[in-house]
N, C-alpha and C positions, 0 to 999 in steps of 0.2 A: 504494500500500500504506500501511496505517496500523498501526504497531506500538503496541499499546495497553498502558498501565499498566506500562511498563518502568521500572526504577529506574536513574537516572543518578547515579553517584557525585558528591557535591557539589551536586547539583541537587534530586533527589527523584524522585517518581513522575511520569512524563510520557508523553505520546503523541508518537510520532515519525512525521511524514508523509514519504513518499517518492514522488517524481514523476519518472518517466523516469530512474531511477537516481541521483537527486540528493535529498539531504535538503531538504525544502521547508517552507514555512510551513503549507501545507495541500495536500491531494491530492484528485483526482477519481477515483483508482483505488479501486475498491471492496473490494480484498482487505484483510483484517484478520489481524493476527498477535497473539495474546494473549501478552503478556510478563509477566503478573502473577507476582510473586515472583522474577523474574529480573533480574540486573544487566546493563545494556546498556553496552558500551564500544565504542570504535572498534576495527576489526579490527587485529590485530597486523601490524607491518611488519618483515619480516626483511630487513635491509639487506646481508646477505652470505651466500650459500649456493651450493654446487656441487651442483645438484639431481641430476645424472646419477649421483652417487655414492650415491644413496639405498639401492641394494641392498647396499652395503658396510657398512651400519651394524654397528658392534661389532667390526670385524676388527682394530682397532688400539688396544686399551685401554692398552697400554704403549708406543705408538709415538711417537717424537719427530718433529720437523718434517723433519729431513734424511732419516730413514728413509721417511717418507711421500712426500717428493719423489722419491726414487730408487727406491722399491720399489712404491709404489701406482700413481702416475701412469704409470709406464713399462709396467705390466701391464694397464692398462685398454684393452683392445682390443675394443670393443663394435661389433657390427653396427648398422646404422641402425635396425632393428627393436628390438634390445636397448636402444639408447640412447633411443628413443622411449618404451619401456615404463618404463625407469629414471627418466626425467624425469617421466613421468606419475605414477609411484609417489611420487616426492618431492613433487610439487605436491599430490597427494591427501592425503598425510600432513600437509602444511602446512595445508591447508584444514580437515582433521579437528581440528587443534589450534588453530584460530581465527586462523591467519595468512591474511590476505586479500590481502596484497601481499608480493611477494618479488622480490629481484634475483637472477637466475640467472647466476652467473659461469660462462660456458660453457667448454667444452674445445675447443681449436682443431681437434682431430682429428675432431670431430663436425660434419657440415655444418650450417650455420645453419638451413636449412629444416627439418631434422629436429627441432632444438630448438624452433623457433618453432611448428611444427605440434603438438608435444606440449604446449607451454604454452597454445596456443589451445584444445586439446581439454580441458585441465584445468579451465578456468573460473576460474582464479585471476588476479588482477591481477599482471602480471609485467613486470619490466624485463629484457629479454634483453641481458646485458652481453657484447658481441662480443669474444671473446678472440683471434680470428685477425686481429690488428690490421694485418697487412700485406696482407690481401686487400681492397684499397681498393674494388674494384668491388662486392664483396658488401656491404661496410659501407654504401656509397652506396645500394645497392638497397633496403636495409631501413631507412634512416635516417628516412624520413618516415612510419613506421607510426603509426596512430592506434588508439584503442580500449583494450581491456584489456591488450594486449601491445605494449609499446613497446621502444625499443632504446637502448642506451648503449654506450660503448667501454670495454673492460677491458684496458688494457695492464698488463704486470706491474710497471711502475714501477721506481724506482731501487733497490729491494731486489734486482732481478735484471738490469736493463737500464742502458744508458748514458744520460746526460743528453741526448745527441743523438737517440737513439731516442725518449725521452720527449717532447722538443720536437716531433718529427715527428708522433707519434701525437696529441698534444694539439692541434696545428694542424689536423689533419683533423677531429677531434671538434668543434672550435670553428667550423670552416667549416660543418659540418652541423648545428650547434646541439645536439649531444649532450652529455649528462652523461658525465664520465670518472671511472671508479672504479679506483683503483690501490692496491697495497700500499705501505706505508711503515713503516720502523722495526720491522718484525716479525721480520726475519731478520738485519739488520745495522743499526748506528747510522748517523745522518746522512742526507743526501739532500735534506732540505727547503731548507737553505741554498742548495744548488746550483740548485734550481728556484724560488727565491723570486720571480723575475721572472715565473713562470708561474702563480702562485697566483691563485685566484678562486672565485666562488660556484658555478661549474660543475664543481668538483672534489670528489670523494668519496674520502677516504682510509680505509684499513683498517689497524687494529692500532695502530701508533705506540708500541709497548712500549719500543723502544730510542731513540725520538726524544727529544731534550732538551726541557726545559720551554720554552726559547726557540723551538724549532721548532714545538712545539704551539701556542704563542702566535701565531706567524706564520700557521699554518693557520687558527686561529680568527679572527684579525684580518682575514684576506683574505675571509672569508665561506665558506671551504671547510668541508665536513662531515667528521666522523670517526666511524667505527664501531668498537666494541669487541666482540670475540668471546671473552668471558671464559673459557668452559670449554675451548675448543680452545687458546687462548693459554696457559692455565695448565698443561694436561696435556702439551702438545707442546713447551714450553720456549721460547716466544717471549719471555718476560719478564713482569714484573708488568703487568697490564692498566692502561691509561692513563686509565681513567674519571675518577678523582679529579683528575688533572692537567688533563684537558680542562675539567672544571667550574671549577676554579680559574682557568683561562685565560679564562673567560667563555663557554665553548662549551656545546653541548647534545648530548652523545654519544648515538648510536644504538646498537642492539644487533643482532647477527647470530649465526646458528648456525654458519656456516662449513661444516664437514664433519661427517658423522655416523659416521666410522670410530671415534670415541670420544665421541660426543655424541648426545643425543636430538633429534628433529626438531621441537622446539617452543620457544616463547619463554618459557614458564613456567620451564623449567629455567634458561634464560639469565638471566632477571630475578633469580631466587633466588640463583644463583651469584654474580652481580655484586653483589647486595646483601650477601651474606656476605663477599665480598672487601672491599667498601667499609666495612663495619662494623668490620673490623679496623683501619681507618685513622681512621674518624670514627663514633663510636657515635650521633651525632645525625642522621645522614642518614635522611630519611623513606623508608620502604619504597615509598610511592606514587611516588617519583621514578623508580623502575624501570619503572612502568607508562607514565609519560610518555615515557621513553626508547624503549620498545618500540612506541609508537604515534605520538604527535605528532612526536617528534624524528626517527623513522625516515622518516615521510612528507616532512618538510622536507628531510632529507638526500638523498632521491631526487627532490625537486622535484615531488611529486605532490599533487594536491588531495584528500587523504584525511587520516586520522589524527585527525580531530576530529568531534564530533557537533554540527553547527550548519548552518543553512540555507546552501546553496550548495556544500557539500562532497559528494563522491561518497558514496553510501550503502554503505560497507563497514563492517559492524557485526557484533558478536559478542554473543550472549546467554548469560550464565553462570548456572549453578545452584549450589547448595551454600552460599549465604550469606544465605538468607532470614532467619536469626536476627540478622543484622547490619544489615539495611536500616534506614536512618534514622540510622545511627551514622557517625562520622568514620573508622571503622576499615576500611570496605569496600575502598577502593583498596589499602591495605596488605595486607589479607587475600588479595586476588587474587594478589599477588606471593608471599606467603609460604606460602599453604595450598592453592591450586588447581592443577589440571593439565588436560591434554587431556580427561580424563574428565568435567570440569565444563563443557565446551563443548557447550551445548544446541543452539544455532542459529547459523548463519553466513550472512551475506548479503554478496555481492560485487556492487557496482554495482546494489543493490536487488534482486538475484536470490537466492533462497534456494538455497544449495548444501549445507547441512546442517540438518536439522530433527529435534527430539526425539532428539538424540544420534546420528543416522544420516546418513551422506553420501548425497545423493540420486543422484549420477551416477557414483560410483566404488565398486568393490568392493576394499577394501584387501587382503583375503586373496588374492583372485585376482591382483592386481597383484604382490603379494609372491611368489606361487607362480611367476609368469612370469619373475621376475628372480632367484630364489634361486641359480641356477647361476653368476651373475656374481661373487658374492663368492668362491665356491670357485675360480673361474678366477684371480682376483687373488692368492689365498692360495697357489696351487699353483706351486712353482718352475718347473715345466715350461712354464708359460705365459709366462715371461719371455723 
């Protein structure tokens, strides 16, 4: 495939060759995609999402973290078919919003094969983060997956578990070569000092709101990654997002949506919310930094070969409209962050395959998926379901 005349921020109008799902110097594939007047960026990378909760969007606008933990998770009793449809809905909504890669923090009550089948059916690039961390046989079964859907381990971490549990879970992940994604400092302070001897570049931490500056520096110095979920953290009472402290420590924070009980399923909202929060601290922070956080930093946090437009990277790309008047100016990247939304996602490619074109998803009907799953939100909201 050849994407012709697309505008690359900071580069200009260029053609992008794609061969076998990879950005290439040239291509023998005769397919051509006209991107005249469109801005081409790497696909967004959502580094923390609970996809099965997609049908629950909006049920908790005033919900704090403890209420969510005790009243939402305990009432989520989905059948396997319901879980499949819910995950498929979440993945389709992500693709529609230009998210080409997502880490799906699974729910232990849902069989892994159900989640994996839904992710495969969606066409998104996904890291299935296995939350049933004591099912060693199942973790080993899926550890060697290749292709669009790969696996990681998702222990709850020291926000919820003991250091002994964390050591055991991490030992298994390292034996199998898996990324480990875990919460830290979002629910209670401390934790990093206790696991200082375990830190390394195969760890991906979430939140860090109540972590000290020294702990965040330990994380960054070890090569571990950190994801900020600004909207959920702010609304649910995790504490002030740690984005600026991560940057000051020399880190490259990534962004995630987390849950949609009080959030939108896109990275435009997350970028803008994070920028607004950071501008209260430092008026000089460039808006374009949020685009980097939502693409390049996210891909690096998940150890994936995406997030950038250059030869050798997987061809996960998004074509945006609405900024024709700014092409050729330095404002384009910042304008993506501050003024665009899912409605501006014109075309999406995952691994060189078109999954959305001319504003329409090719393989999913969002309205139909939503209709199939509407009853799930009512079940969680109804006390009789508890």
